[in-house]
C-alpha positions in Angstrom: 12.5 2.1 -11.3 15.1 4.5 -12.6 17.4 3.4 -15.3 20.6 5.1 -16.6 21.0 5.5 -20.4 24.7 4.7 -20.0 24.4 0.9 -19.6 21.5 -1.6 -20.0 20.6 -3.4 -16.8 20.7 -7.1 -16.6 18.1 -7.5 -14.0 15.0 -5.4 -13.4 11.8 -5.4 -11.5 8.5 -3.4 -11.6 9.2 -0.5 -13.9 6.0 0.4 -15.7 6.7 4.1 -16.0 3.0 4.7 -16.0 1.1 6.9 -13.5 -2.6 7.5 -13.7 -4.8 10.3 -12.3 -7.7 8.7 -10.4 -9.2 12.0 -9.4 -12.2 11.3 -11.7 -13.0 8.3 -9.6 -13.5 10.6 -6.6 -16.1 12.6 -8.6 -17.9 9.4 -9.5 -17.9 7.8 -6.1 -21.4 6.8 -4.9 -22.6 9.2 -2.2 -23.5 6.3 0.1 -19.7 5.8 0.5 -19.2 9.4 1.7 -19.7 11.2 4.9 -20.6 14.9 4.6 -20.0 17.8 7.1 -17.7 18.5 10.0 -19.8 17.0 12.8 -20.7 13.9 10.8 -17.0 13.2 10.0 -16.0 13.9 13.5 -18.5 11.5 14.9 -17.5 8.8 12.3 -13.8 9.0 13.4 -14.8 8.9 17.1 -17.0 5.9 16.4 -14.0 4.0 14.9 -15.2 3.8 11.3 -12.5 2.9 8.8 -12.0 6.0 6.6 -10.0 5.9 3.4 -9.3 9.6 3.3 -10.7 13.0 4.2 -10.9 16.1 2.0 -10.8 19.4 3.9 -11.3 22.9 2.5 -7.9 24.7 2.6 -9.1 27.7 4.6 -11.5 25.9 6.9 -11.6 27.4 10.4 -13.7 27.6 13.5 -14.0 25.8 16.8 -15.6 22.7 15.4 -12.9 22.5 12.7 -10.2 22.7 15.3 -11.8 19.9 17.2 -11.9 17.8 14.0 -8.1 18.5 13.4 -7.3 17.4 17.0 -9.2 14.1 16.5 -7.5 13.4 13.2 -4.1 13.9 14.7 -4.6 10.7 16.7 -5.3 8.6 13.6 -3.5 7.4 10.5 -6.3 8.7 8.2 -4.8 10.5 5.1 -6.0 14.1 4.8 -5.9 16.4 1.8 -6.4 20.1 1.9 -8.2 21.1 -1.3 -10.0 24.1 -2.8 -13.8 24.4 -2.4 -14.2 23.7 -6.1 -13.0 20.2 -5.7 -15.4 19.5 -2.9 -18.3 20.9 -4.9 -17.4 18.8 -7.9 -17.4 15.7 -5.7 -20.8 16.2 -4.2 -23.7 18.7 -4.2 -24.5 17.9 -0.6 -23.9 20.5 2.2 -20.4 19.3 3.0 -19.4 22.3 5.1 -15.9 22.0 3.7 -15.3 18.5 4.9 -15.8 15.2 3.1 -14.7 11.7 4.2 -14.6 8.5 2.1 -15.5 5.3 3.9 -13.0 2.6 3.4 -14.4 -0.6 1.8 -12.1 -2.7 4.1 -11.1 -2.7 7.7 -7.4 -1.9 8.2 -5.3 -3.8 10.7 -2.1 -3.1 12.6 1.1 -5.0 11.8 2.0 -4.9 15.4 -1.1 -6.9 16.2 -0.7 -9.4 13.3 2.9 -10.5 13.8 2.5 -11.9 17.4 -0.6 -13.8 16.3 1.2 -15.5 13.4 4.0 -16.6 15.7 1.5 -17.8 18.4 -0.2 -19.9 15.7 3.1 -21.6 14.9 3.3 -20.2 11.4 6.3 -18.7 9.6 5.4 -15.1 8.6 5.3 -14.2 4.9 4.4 -10.5 4.3 4.4 -8.2 1.3 5.1 -4.5 1.6 4.3 -1.9 -1.1 6.4 1.2 -1.3 4.7 3.8 -3.5 2.7 1.5 -5.8 0.1 4.0 -7.1 -1.9 2.0 -9.7 -5.1 0.6 -8.1 -5.1 -2.3 -10.5 -1.6 -3.3 -9.6 -2.5 -3.1 -6.0 -5.6 -5.3 -6.6 -3.6 -7.8 -8.6 -0.9 -8.1 -5.9 -3.5 -8.6 -3.2 -5.1 -11.4 -5.3 -1.7 -13.1 -5.6 -1.1 -12.6 -1.9 -4.4 -14.2 -0.9 -3.9 -17.2 -3.3 -0.4 -17.8 -2.0 -1.4 -17.6 1.7 0.5 -14.4 2.5 -0.2 -13.3 6.0 -0.6 -9.6 5.4 -0.2 -6.8 2.8 1.4 -3.6 4.2 0.8 -0.3 2.4 1.8 3.3 3.3 -0.6 5.8 4.7 0.4 8.3 2.0 1.8 8.0 -1.5 0.2 4.7 -2.5 -2.9 3.6 -4.4 -6.3 3.9 -2.7 -8.2 0.8 -1.8 -11.3 1.5 -3.8 -13.9 -0.3 -5.9 -11.4 -0.7 -8.8 -8.8 -2.2 -6.5 -11.3 -4.6 -4.9 -12.6 -5.7 -8.3 -9.1 -6.4 -9.6 -8.3 -8.3 -6.5 -11.3 -10.6 -7.1 -12.4 -9.9 -3.6 -9.0 -10.8 -2.0 -8.9 -7.4 -0.3 -11.9 -8.4 1.8 -10.1 -11.6 2.9 -6.4 -10.6 3.1 -5.3 -8.6 6.2 -4.2 -5.1 5.0 -2.1 -2.9 7.3 -1.9 0.8 6.5 1.2 2.3 8.2 2.3 5.9 8.8 6.0 5.3 8.4 7.4 2.3 6.5 10.9 2.8 7.9 9.5 2.3 11.4 7.5 -0.7 10.1 10.7 -2.3 8.7 12.5 -1.8 11.9 9.6 -3.4 13.8 9.6 -6.4 11.4 13.3 -6.9 11.7 13.1 -6.6 15.5 10.5 -9.4 15.3 12.8 -11.7 13.5 11.6 -11.0 10.0 14.0 -10.6 7.1 13.1 -7.9 4.6 13.8 -8.8 1.0 13.9 -6.0 -1.5 12.8 -6.6 -5.1 15.3 -4.6 -7.1 17.7 -4.7 -10.1 20.4 -3.2 -7.9 22.0 -6.5 -7.1 23.6 -9.5 -8.6 21.6 -11.9 -6.5 18.9 -13.7 -8.4 15.6 -14.2 -6.6 16.0 -18.0 -6.6 19.2 -17.6 -4.7 17.6 -15.6 -1.8 16.4 -17.8 1.0 12.8 -17.1 2.0 12.0 -20.2 4.1 12.4 -18.2 7.3 10.1 -15.3 8.3 10.2 -13.0 5.3 8.7 -9.7 4.1 9.0 -9.0 0.4 9.3 -5.3 -0.4 8.1 -4.1 -3.8 8.7 -0.6 -5.1 6.8 2.1 -7.1 6.0 1.5 -10.7 8.4 4.2 -12.0 11.2 4.7 -9.4 11.2 1.4 -7.5 12.0 1.2 -3.8 13.1 4.4 -2.1 16.8 4.6 -1.2 16.0 5.0 2.5 14.1 1.7 2.6 16.4 -0.1 0.2 19.3 0.6 2.5 17.4 -0.9 5.4 16.7 -4.2 3.7 18.4 -7.4 4.8 18.6 -8.9 1.3 18.1 -7.9 -2.3 16.6 -10.1 -5.1 16.5 -9.5 -8.8 14.5 -11.2 -11.6 16.6 -11.8 -14.7 15.4 -9.9 -17.8 16.3 -11.8 -21.0 14.3 -9.9 -23.6 14.6 -6.3 -24.9 12.0 -4.7 -22.6 13.8 -3.6 -19.4 11.2 -4.3 -16.8 8.3 -6.3 -15.5 4.9 -5.1 -14.3 5.1 -4.7 -10.5 2.2 -7.1 -9.9 3.9 -9.7 -12.1 7.2 -9.3 -10.3 5.5 -9.5 -7.0 3.8 -12.8 -8.1 7.2 -14.3 -9.1 8.8 -13.5 -5.7 5.8 -14.5 -3.7 5.6 -17.9 -5.3 9.3 -18.4 -5.1 8.8 -18.1 -1.3 6.0 -20.6 -1.5 8.2 -23.0 -3.6 11.0 -22.8 -1.1 8.8 -23.5 1.8 7.0 -26.4 0.2 10.3 -27.9 -0.9 
């Protein structure tokens, strides 16, 4: 989160100020987790395989490439246009300018999950991540979600940490058990949740309301922000409630996964109480 130098903040959440470049992970990715070539990637998408992301050569053209672009338009698969050098560093195979990474998990849709939760007579508890980029933070949050019985973890299609081997390892396998929804537009997702009777609680220092004073016994989605800048202003304005964790020491912030754990288990405490 961003902090002004003019006045110390009393409350703060998830400000690590650390971003890491995981591009080396791409180069080290086992080739069995990749799909090479335009036709192979096209067929994988049409077959409904869960794909983490696709790398496409910047100047790629031709009829088959245009067909691939048309198919990708109807999906939520992240696409990166990259120079040929990046593709060549990633693999020595004949990639034809297109390389896809198979997702280690199956993504779900929040619009499918919410009705099922209500039909089963449960009170929804969801966690949304807005721009959390560290795969270890993602994994740690997923582990807490699974332990606490959170119904689903919602992540953005772009601008968040990839769900890869490091994330799954950190989650202790929770990412294989916890429903994960990858959504194109978090603003639309928040509107859908609110229309479904779910209150969105923002974890932020921009409030005087302590997290223990925010009711979470009703259907709730906890929104956590990025490690450095917190929740985007657009999403923050949409939230129904704001919750802050008091900071009593000299360090101004908590790790985002720790902050998420505090809020998640506060919701558990309230519901059990």
